[in-house]
C-alpha positions in Angstrom: 37.3 -64.0 -16.7 37.5 -60.6 -18.4 37.9 -57.8 -15.5 34.5 -55.4 -15.9 36.1 -52.3 -16.7 32.6 -50.3 -17.3 31.3 -51.2 -13.9 34.7 -49.9 -11.9 33.8 -46.7 -14.4 29.9 -46.7 -12.9 31.6 -47.0 -9.6 34.2 -44.5 -9.8 31.5 -42.0 -11.1 29.2 -42.9 -7.6 31.8 -42.3 -5.8 32.6 -39.0 -6.5 29.4 -38.4 -6.3 28.8 -39.0 -3.1 32.5 -37.3 -2.1 30.3 -34.3 -4.0 27.1 -35.1 -2.1 29.2 -35.1 1.4 30.5 -32.0 0.7 27.7 -30.7 0.3 28.9 -29.4 -3.7 26.8 -29.4 -6.7 28.0 -30.4 -9.9 28.3 -26.8 -10.6 29.7 -26.0 -8.4 32.7 -28.1 -9.1 33.2 -27.9 -12.2 33.3 -24.0 -11.8 36.5 -24.7 -10.2 37.8 -27.6 -12.9 36.7 -24.2 -15.4 34.2 -27.4 -17.4 30.7 -26.8 -18.3 28.4 -28.4 -15.5 27.8 -31.2 -18.1 31.4 -32.6 -18.1 31.7 -32.8 -13.9 27.7 -35.2 -15.2 29.5 -37.2 -17.7 32.0 -39.1 -15.6 29.5 -38.9 -12.3 27.4 -40.4 -15.3 30.2 -43.2 -16.5 29.6 -41.7 -20.0 32.8 -40.1 -20.1 36.1 -41.8 -18.5 38.3 -39.8 -16.3 42.2 -40.5 -17.2 44.9 -39.7 -13.8 45.2 -35.8 -14.1 41.1 -35.7 -14.8 40.5 -37.3 -11.5 43.8 -35.8 -9.4 42.3 -32.2 -10.7 38.0 -33.7 -9.9 39.1 -35.1 -6.3 40.8 -31.9 -5.5 38.0 -29.9 -6.3 36.2 -32.0 -4.3 38.6 -31.1 -1.3 39.5 -35.3 -1.5 43.1 -36.7 -1.5 43.5 -38.4 -4.9 45.0 -41.4 -2.3 41.8 -41.3 -0.1 39.8 -41.4 -2.7 41.4 -44.5 -4.1 41.3 -46.0 -0.9 37.7 -45.7 -0.3 37.2 -47.1 -4.0 39.3 -49.7 -2.7 37.3 -50.7 0.3 34.2 -51.2 -1.5 35.4 -53.8 -4.0 
C-alpha cells in the first residue's frame, strides 16, 4: 500500500499549530519572526503548502522548538 504523504503533511501542520498554541504565539507572531505574511504560516498549518526541510527548521526555530524535538514529537504520534 502506498504511503499517504497528504496525511503526514496534515499531521505536520497540526503539530506546528499545537506547538505554536502551547507557546502562546499567534500565526502573525511566527510569520513576523520568519519575515513572511501570516498567510504563509496558515497555509503550512492547514497543509495547503508543504514546508521543505530548511523551511520546517526555520518555522521550528520561530516556534522555539528544536527540529529534532519536533520530529520526535511527530514520530511519537505515528
